[in-house]
N, C-alpha and C positions, 0 to 999 in steps of 0.2 A: 659377625662384625666384632672385633676385639675392642677393648676399652680404649686402646690408643687410636682407633679409627673414629671415635666419637669426638667431634669438634666442640669446644666450649662455646657458650653463647657469645655472640659478638665477634667470633673469629673472622668471619667473612668480611665484615665491615673493617676490622682491624687490618686485615691483609690488603684490602683495597686502598686504605689510607697509606699503608707502607709503600705500595706500588707507586702511588702518586708522588710520594716524597722522594723515592729513588729516582723516578723519571725527572722530577724537577731538579734534583741534585745533578743528574747527568747533564741536563741542559745548562745549568749554571757552570759546571765544570768546563763544558765545551765552549761556552761563551767566554769564560775566563782565559782559556788557552788561546782562543782566537784574538781576544783583546791584547794579550801580551805579544802575540806574533805581529799584529798590525802595528802596535806601538814600536816594537823592535825594528820592523822594516822602515817605519817612518824615521826613526832616529838614525838608522844607517844612511838612509837617503838624505836626511838633513846634513849629516856630517860630510857626506860626499859632495853635496852642493856647496857647502861652505868652503871646502878645500879647492873645488873647481874655481870658485870665485876669488878666493884669497891667494891661492898658490898656483893657479893655472893648471890643475890636473887635467890630463887628456884621456882619450879612450884607452890608451895602452895601460894606464894605471888601473882602470876598471878591470881589465883582463887579468892583471897580476893580482889584484885584490880578490877576485873571484877564485883564482887558483889557490891562493894561500888559505882562504877561508874553507874551501872544500877539502884541502889537505888536512887542516886542523880539525874539521868537523865532518868526517866522511859519511856519517849516518844522517846528517841533516841536509835535506834538499832545500833549494831556494836561493843558492848563492851563485847561480850562473851569471855570466856577464849581462845577459838579457834581463834577468830579474833585478840585478843591481841597478840597471838603467831605469827599470820601472820604479824602483824605490826612490831614485832621484826625482823622477817625474812626479811621483806621489808627494814628495816633500815640497816640490815647487808649486804643485797645484793646491796644497793645503799647508801653508806656512804656520798656521795656528795649531799648536799641539792640543789645546782644549777641544777643538772641533774633532780632532782625530780620536781622542779618548771618549768623548761623549756621543758622537754620531757614527763615525766611520768604523769604530771598533765593533759595531753591531752587525756589520756585513763582512763577508769573507774576503780574503785577498783576491780570489778569482773574480768576485764581483767588482772589486776596486780596479783591477787591471782592465776588465771589460769596459768599465766606465771611462777610464783614461783613454782607451783606444777608440771608443765609439762616440763619445759625447764631449765635444770640445767646449761648449758653452758652460761656464760655471753654474749659472742659474739652473739650466736644464739638468746638469749633472746632479746638483743637490736635490732637485725634484725627484729624479729617479732613485737616488739614495733613500730618501724618506719613504717613497712608495715601496721600495724593496723591504725596508724595515717593517712598515705597516702591514704589508701583504704577505711577507715571508716568501718572496720570489726566489726560486733557485736561479743559478746563473743562466741556464738555457731559457727560462721564462723571461728573465731580464733582457736577454739578447732579443727575444721575440718582441717584447714591448718596445724596445729602442728602435728596432728596424721596422716595426709597423708604425713608428712615429706617434706613440701614444701621447706624448707631451703636446703635440700639435692637435690631437683629436679630442682629448678629454675636455668636457664642458663646452664644446663648440656647437652643440645642437641648438636649434631654435626651440624655445620653450616659453610657457607662460607661468612658470613656477613662482617667480617673485610675486605675482598677483594672486595666486591660488593656494600658496602654502605659507606657513609661518617662516620667518627669516632663516632660522637654524635648519629647518627641514628643507627649505628651498635651496640653500647653499649646498647641502649634501646631495640632494637630488640632481642638481645641475652638474656636479662633479661626477655623478654616477653614469651619466649619459655621454656617449662619444659621437663624433661625426667626422668622417664616416666610420662605420664598423667595417673591419677587414675580415672577409670570409674566405681567405686564401686556401683554407683546408678543404673547400668543397669541390674544387676542380670542375666547375660547371661553366657552360658557355653563357654568353650574354643573353641568349634567348630563353633563359630558364623561366618556367612557369611558377606561379606562386606556390602551388602544392608541392612541386619538385623542390623548391627552395626550402619550404617548411620541412619536408621529409629529410632533406640533406642536413639541415641543422639538428634535427632530432637524432639522426644516425651518427652525428659527430657531436653529441651533447657535451662531452668533456671539453673539446676545443671551443665549442660555442660558449660554454660557461666561462672559460678562460678569457675569451674576448669580451664577454659582458662585464667581467670584473668580479672582485670579491664581494660576497654577500648575497648573490642570486641563488635561490633554491628553485629547482624546476618543479612545477605543479602539474602541468599537462599541456597537451596540444589538442586543438579542436575541442577545447573545454566547453561542455554543454551548459547553457543557461536557458531556463524557461521563463519567459516574461510575457504576461498577458495572454497566456495560452499559445504562444508561438516559441519556436526553438531558435536559439542563436548559438553560434560556436566561435569561441575566441581562438585565434590562430595559435598563440602561445601565452601561457599564464605562468608567472613566477611569483615568488614571495621574496622580498628583500629583507634580510635579517637586520641590517643596520637602520634602514628606513622604517622598518616595522610596517610595511604596507605591501599590498599586492601590486604587481607590475604586469600590465597587459601589453603585449606586442602584436601589432597588426602589420602583416607583411604585404608589401605592394611591389610588384616588379617594374612598374612604370613611374611616371613623374607624379609628385604629390599634387592633389587637387583638394580644394577646401572641403568638399563633402566628407573626406576622410576624417577631418577633425570632429565633425558633428557625430559621425558614427562612433568614434572613440569616446566622445563625451557620454553617449548613451551607454556604451559598454561599462564605463567606469561607474556610472550611477547604479547600474545593475549589480556590479561586483561589490560596491560599498554596501548595498542593501541586502544582497543574498549571501555573500561569502565572508565579508570582513567581520571581525570581532569588534565589539564596542571599544576595545583598547587599541585597535589598529589605527594607524594614521591613514589619511585619505589615499585611495588607490591612485596609481600613476600610469599613464598611457604613453607608449612609444609607437609612433607611426613610422615604420621603417620602409623607406622608398628607395628606388634605384637613383632617382634624381629629385631635386626640389628647387623651386624658386624661393629664395630666402624671404623676399618681401611678401609674396603670396602666403607663405607659411606663417609669417608674423601676423598678417591681417586675419588669417583663418583662426588663429589661437587667441586673438586679442580679447574677445568678449566671452570666451568659453569659461564655464564655472569650474571645470575639473582640470587638474594638473596634467598637461599633455606636452610631450616633446616630439619634434619631427627631426629625423636624422636620415642620412643616406647610408648606403653600404657599397662595398667594392669587392669584386671577386679577384681571383689570382691574376687574371689577364689585365686588371686595372692597375696593378702595382707597377712602379717604375722598373724598367728592365734590370737596373743594377741591384735591385732587391731580390728579384726572383732567383731562387736557388741558394740564397744566403741565409734564409730563415731556417730555424730548427725544423726537422721533419715532424710529422704527426707522431711517429713512434717515440721520438725524443721528448716531445711535450708530454705525451701520456706517461712516459717513464718518470719524468720530473714530478708530475702530479701524483703518481703512485707513491713516490718516495715521501711526499708531503703527507699523504694519507696514512702511511705507516707510522 
């Protein structure tokens, strides 16, 4: 080994620090370029809308404007008549420039166009925007969440969280659970058995984690617990990074019955005692059933001491006909998730 091959003390740490700084700079540069592009598109859309309103510009003017811009800037894409119409729709949907700069500039133009196309309600659209920013959704993942109607499902499960968790923890836990969960990636019939459902979810763990949401880390299936000299097995065990708690999922292919709540209460007591670290928050249980009676579920959870939620699930055949075939494929979703991991 030559003298030049001997690295000085601290070199590895120094190099690691430089790599982090370069990556952060790349991200800031990309965000800066995106911010400028979004603002430019909004300003173009605003000016077009103003002239349409004040001077009566019609569709033919948009076509001429597109041709002139593309002639002047042949290397810049995005000035097609269709995109100019999207810019106009963008400006009409968000007339406040401050919102564009502070919020919408954090997502790409492709996200924005998708939201304009697929979400007409302004409240829902803003909800999806903020979820995209928080969770780093790609466009394909955003499409999946919209078309699986996440807005209508998140926080809709029956729970006893307000009575069993501190307020801040309860609010986060409620928003973490959906009802129903959509397992369209399984391609199973309605007569699926519990172990088949469990194996299917494990075989498609990436899609399952996507449906569960950000923060879930898979711990194991049929997770063994020894209590009082007897063996017990948890269907699915996760740890939620934001909740800082274990999450136990019990799968049931039939209708919810009150006994399931008692069994889950027992599981959570065992997990808190045997697995949880003293700094962990209380473990949370999700009883996942094919169907449930809302009132029965509420009564079953009413006096339980552990935080439990009851939610349903739906397979592909349960989705509305107009949605089947429009969702991203499994390969597309895996590709998007792989890009995020890189």
